[in-house]
Residue, then its C-alpha position, 0 to 999 in steps of 0.5 A: m373405452k377411450a370415449s368413456g374415459r374422455t366422458t369420465i374426464a368432463i365430467l370431473v373438469i366439470l365439478l371442478l368448475t363448480l365447486p366455487l359456486l356450490a360454495a358461494c350458495s351453500s349458506g342459503d338464499d337468504e344470506e349475503p354472500s361474504p366479502t372477499t378479504q384481500p391481503t393487504a401488503q406490508p409496506t417494505e422500508p427502503p433499504p438504507e444508504d450506504v455510509t460514506f467514508t471518507i480517506g484524505n490523501l497528504t500527496d505531492m502533485t507539484g513538487v519533486s515527488a508529484s510523478a511517483q505520486a501520480v502513480i501511488n494516487a492512481s494506485l488507491d483510486d483503483l483499489i477504492r474503485y474495487f473495494n466499491t464495486e466488488n461491495l467488499i465492505p457491504g453497507m460502505k463506500l470508499e471515496v478519497v479527498a486529496y491535498d497537494g502538499q507539494f512535498n514541503p514540510a511547512k504545508d504539512i498541517p494546513g494540509y491536514e486540516w484542510l482533509r479534515e474539513k473535507g470530512s476526512d475519516l483518516i489520513i494517508t501519505a506517501v510523502t516523507s516529512t508528513p508523519v514526522t510533522l503531523q505525529p503529535r497532531v494526530n496523537k492528539d486528535e485521536i486520527l489515524l494517519f497511515s503512512l507509506s514513508g514512516n520511520l521509527e522516530t514517528l512510530v515510539p511510542p506507539g500512538y496513531v501513526f501506523t505504516p503499512t509498509s517498510l521502515p527505512e531503518h529494518e530495510g538498511l539493517t536487513l540488507l547490510k546483514w544480507i550482504a554479509g551473508n551473500d554478496w560480500d566475502y568478508q573473511t577473504k576480502g576483510p570488511a567493505r566499505i559502505g557509506g551513502a549521499a542523500w537529501a537530508e529527509p527523514n527516510a534516507q536519514s533514517f536508512m543510513g542511520m541504521a547502515e552506520a550502526y550496523a557497520k560498527t556494530y560488525p566492524d569484521q563486516f563493514e567499515w562505514v565512510g560516511s553519510y553525506l546529506a545535502p538540502v532537498g532539492t539538491f542536483t550536484w553531487g561532485p563533492e559527496a561523490k569524491a568523498l564516496e570514491d573508495c567505497d565497496y558499497v554506495f546508497t544513493p540519493n533519491p531521485m538517484t539520476t545526477f548523482v549516479k552520472e557524476y560518480r560513474t563518470a569519475g571513474y568509481t565502482g562502488k555498487f550502489m544500493g537502494n529501497g523502497p523509495h528508489v524503487a517507485l522512482l524507476k522511471l528516471v533510470d529509463d528516461a536518462n538511460l543508466w541500466d548500465e550504471i546501476d547494474g549490479m544495484l541493489f534494492v531491498t523492499p517488502s513488495r514483489w515485483w512484476g511477473e512474480d506469483g503471488e496474491l497481492v501482486d497478482l490482484r495488482e496486475q490485474l487491477l493495472y491491466e482493467n484500469h489502464p490497458d493503454d498505460a500499464e506498460t509504461i507505469k510498470r517501467m516507472g518502477g514500484a509506484y503502483n506498488a503503493l497498492d499492496n500497502f493501500y490493500i492493508v489500510l482499506d482491509i482494516i476499514r473492512v474489518a472495523s465496519e464488521n466489528v462495529g457496523p458501517t455506520n458505527v466506524d469512527s476512529q476508536a473503531l478504525y483504531e481497534a481494527a488497526h492495532t490488531y491486524s494481521i494479513t498472511t499471503d504468499g504462505v508467511e504473515r507478511y504484514s501485521f500490527t500490535e499493541t506495540k508495533r506500529y510498522a507492518c512490514n515483517y519480511y522483506g525482498i531483495y532484487e538487483a538492477s541488470r543492465d540486459l533485462q533493464d529492468l530488477y530482478r529478484t536475487d534471492p527466492a526467499w523472504h527475509y524477516h526484517v532486522t530490528e537491532p544491530 
């Protein structure tokens, strides 16, 4: 049985091998065999090259805010690298070109023109004067400007200036409302005396302007002492500190270090207040060893602080340690400058939406505008950021943080997100 089985298999193999020969001879001896037709390969077109999208960054590399701006710029570079590596915008690669405006408003327009000449498809800036200077120009040219330091003056009427972060007006209103409800017992103590000193620049002026409006709207809660403004670059604050000596709450200049030293050395005890730009320059507090002096200082900011849990802060910490493993702890000690990554995420995500809407080769100012004014993002269970037809600021919610001399850091003094206050 075994031999018979092997014989049968051998016969089948021989038959299978001879089938092609039988087929070739079946048409007769006189016919030429048909030539074998080889399939022709269709030429394949190479995939199209990615479109390059250029972001123009009007920044400060050598002026008074250069140390913070360097970290802000690093966060932008890291996020662009992440978007490109992960191919989050298929068919498009992002790049950035930067101009050093030196924190000098006179360089805003030359810087804008230089960035346009370099092919910038939109402009970003974290310099406080720039959106004020450039608003008429970008509205005329229909070029989107995303400002990380905006104010309402540049956003009304709604045009091509967008602010993907907080507004100082809303920071001031939201913080004062929180103080009245959580930090100062005005029903027992009477109204809190409040005032501030700062450089004469748009962010500080807007914050204090709305804080004053809130105080005058609610005289049972606050008494407004005054706003004391000095030229940009002032670093001695004796007269301003004296004017605010009896305040319960004081909005400080930024950088705050020399004012804080003079105010505390004079024996004044008011609790300090600050907003986003103050958070960005906390490294100066470290350098001057002023945590005792600012203990209890209140900060209002839309970004989660280091060590908290959340979608954007988790990505921020991931990219910080991936790209700057040796400097990550130092950068965190510099304060909130790297937090700008949260805001840049909104800008890059708007570019992604525009590319999805019209295709990467068709993304122009109109496509970006359409994507921007309908954009929203929900994180941590709330719609943290959004734009509309009439709303050019993105931030909807704020957190309240406090400085601690024991931690030598900020901590979240209230776990809630506070919806932005827009009117006194």
